N, C-alpha and C positions, 0 to 999 in steps of 0.2 A: 546554633538549637533551636528547630523552631516544630510545633504542634502541627499539625497538616490532617489533622483529624484520623479517624480508622475504620478499619473495614467494620463495626463495628456504630461509631458513631456519627452523623450528619453534621458539619463545618460547617458554618455559610461563611460567605467571607468575609463580612462583616466581624462577626463576631470572634472568627481568625485571627484576623488584623489586633484586634486588641488583644485576648488573648497573650501574639505572642510580642506582641509591646510590652506588656506588664509583665512578661520573664524578663524580656532583654532590659527593662529601666526600672529590677526590682522594686514593683509596685502589688501591693493590694488587689486583689482584682475580684468586687463582688459583682454577684451574678444576684438577677432577680428574678420574677417571675415564677406562672401557677406551678404548682406541686403535680411532678411528673414532667414535667417539660426539659428534662435531661440536665440542668446544676450538677447537681452530686454525681453525676455520672461522669459528666466531663473533666473535673477532677480527676477521679478514677483512671480515664482517658488518657490523660496526659500524665501519668504516671507510670501508666503501663507501655506510652507508648514509647516517651523519654525512658526509658528504662531505669525510673525514680523509684526507691521507695516513698511509700507516704504515709503519712501520722493524721488521722483521725478525734475532732475532735466534735461529737452531737452534744449540739448546746441544748440548755433548758431553763427554765425559769428559776430554777436555783442555783446555776451552780452560779464560781465565786470564781475572779481571774485567775485568783497564786491556785485555784487548784489545777489550773489548765495546763499551770507549768513544772505545778512539782505540789505531793502534798509528803508528813512526816507519820511515820504510820509509828504514834506513841502509843494508840496500843501494846505492839509488837514490845515497844522500847519497855516497856514498863514490866511486862511482862519477863525480859529478858536480864531485869534487872534485881526483879525479885526474882526469881528462877533461873538463872545461870545462862549464858552461852555457848556450854562446854558443847564442844563438835559443827555447830553452827558458823563456827567463822565469820560471826559479830563483831564489833567490841562497842558496847553498851557508851561509851563514854565517845562512840566515834559518832557524829550525828549522819553521818553521809552511809552509813549503813543502815538509816531506816529509812531514807528518804527514798520514794516512789515516785519515779517521774511519769509526766503529764505529755500529753500528745505537741505542745510544745517546746518544754522540756528533751525532751528527744531529739523533736526535728532539730532545737540549737545545739543541742551536744552530738551531733550525728558529722562524719566525714566527710559524707559526702552529701553536693544540695538533692531533698526530698520536695514533697509535696504536702505544702500542708494544710491542710480543710479545713475550717471552721463552720460547720452544717448549720443553716437555721439560727442563724446570729442574732436575727427578730427576737427568736424568746426570748436571750438575755434584757435585763434591764440596760439602760441607755446607758451607767454609770459602769457599768460592767462592759459594757462596747468599749467606752474611751478606754480605759483603764487595756482592755486587749489591745486595739491598735497603737496605744501607749509603745508598748512591749513590742509588737510587730512591727512599726518605724523604728525606732530604736534596734529591733533588734538584740534585744538584750531586757534579763527582770533582775534583783535584788534575793537570795533568797536572805528573810527576815532575822532568822534565829539565830547566824551565822557572820551577817553580815557580810554575805560575797555576793558579787556579782559573774551571774555566765550568763555569757555574750555570744552570735550564734559563729560557731565557725565559718558556714557558709552559708549567704542566704536563705531561703526556701521558697521556692514557687508555693506565695500566698494564693486562695482565693477561699471566698467565704459565700454564705447562698441564703439565700432571705427570701420567705414569702409572705413578706413583708405581712404579717402578723403586730407589726408594733412596728412605729417608727422612727430607721434611724434617724441621728441626731448629726445635725450642718456639718458638726468636727467629723466627723466620724466618714463622712461620705467625699466631704474635702482631699479626704488623705487616699481614698482608694479609686481604681479604675473599676468606672460601672459598667452595665451593661445590660440591659433585660431580654430572655428570651422571651421574645413572641410564640405567642400558639404557632405552628407548623401549619400553614394552610394545606388544601389537599394535593397542591403538585407535591409539598415539600413535604405532607406526608405520605406520599409513593415511595422518594429517593429511603428514605427514613426506616420503612419496613423493606425496601428494600434489599437492606442492609444485612437487614436480617434473616429476611426469608425470598433469597433471589428465585426461585424458584414456586410463589404461591402461584399457583392458579387465577388469573387476569380478572377473571368471576366470581371468582369469591373473594376479591381486593376490593372490585367494583361496591362490591350489595355490599362486604362492608366497611366499607368506609362513608357509603349514603348513608349507612343509620347510625354508624358515633360520630358523623358532622351531626342532624338530628339530634341525638340525644343529648348532644351539647345544649342543644336552643330550649330542652326544655326546663330550662331553670332550676333545676337539681343542687340539692345545694353542693354536694361535690361531682361537679359533671366527669363527666370520664376522659383521660391524658393518654398524654404517649404507649406510657407504660400498662397503661388499662389496656390499651387495644390493640397490644404487643401481647400482651397474655392471651385474648381474647383473639386474635388471630392462630396462635400456638394448641387453645383449643381447638378451634375452629377446622385447623389442619391438618390435626392430629386425627380428628374426629372423621373426618373428611365430609362438613356441611356446610354444604351456601346457605348460609341465612337468610331471609326474607323477613320486611316488617309486618307483617302476620308472627313468624316463629322467627323468635330472638333468641334463640339457647345460650344457657352459660354466662345465662344476665350480670350475674357474681362476678364475675371477673370482668366490667363493667361499673358494675353500680357499685358502693361497699358501704352505702348507709339505709340503715332499714328503711326510716323514710321513703328515701329515693325507689326500692324497690319495689315497699308496699304501694308507691304512687304510679308506679311503670305498671306495674301488672292490673293496677285499676283503670288503666290508658289513660291517667288523667296527664295534669304540667306541673311540676312547683311553680310556682308564684315564685318571682324575686323579691325579698326587702331589704328593699335602700334603706 
């Protein structure tokens, strides 16, 4: 079973090779690259193409490794102990009646192979990253309250993404297959656009790509990425407008920071802060 890209996802040979090797060797695949380059979308396309369910953990700075596996609904259990469980089917003495499985817990307990996506892992603290990778490498975790181990029935396809908000630890990196998704050059971008807009007017595309790459060179705080370009092209195509450098319609589909939009309107360039 190999992933060969889809009609909606451009897969270059190097990325395709490491995706399939990670799946074959059951290794976590860490994808890095700037926002909007298709890291997260890759996991969803693997899921869709290979017919696998997907479980997604949206990482944040406050997340704890345990809650990615399970949490106990203690409030519900206390309420049941106080008011009774008549008609609920729950037993206040049965711990698992009050367990809410997290994405990792659901992936491990699945009877079929799933794609497990840990999105923006770099937002978490380093100790959480290492704890999570211990769980993913061993494909098991322990429920402390009852000292019971949950082991994966079938090892999931594990995809992690990072926007490099925080440095990932060396032990973490050693245990992953890693791939950096570089920003597409104009020719690659044409192939990506063609997957989404196969009948797009060539004149519109030429003009839009020229403006798009020029905007990326202006040093904006959040330069437009692939996802912004696709949204902009969709708007241009819908409105039947061909842009030019003196008239860039729907600029809010490309630039998202207020300071960037104001800078664009004033005709200035933002200087990058090193």
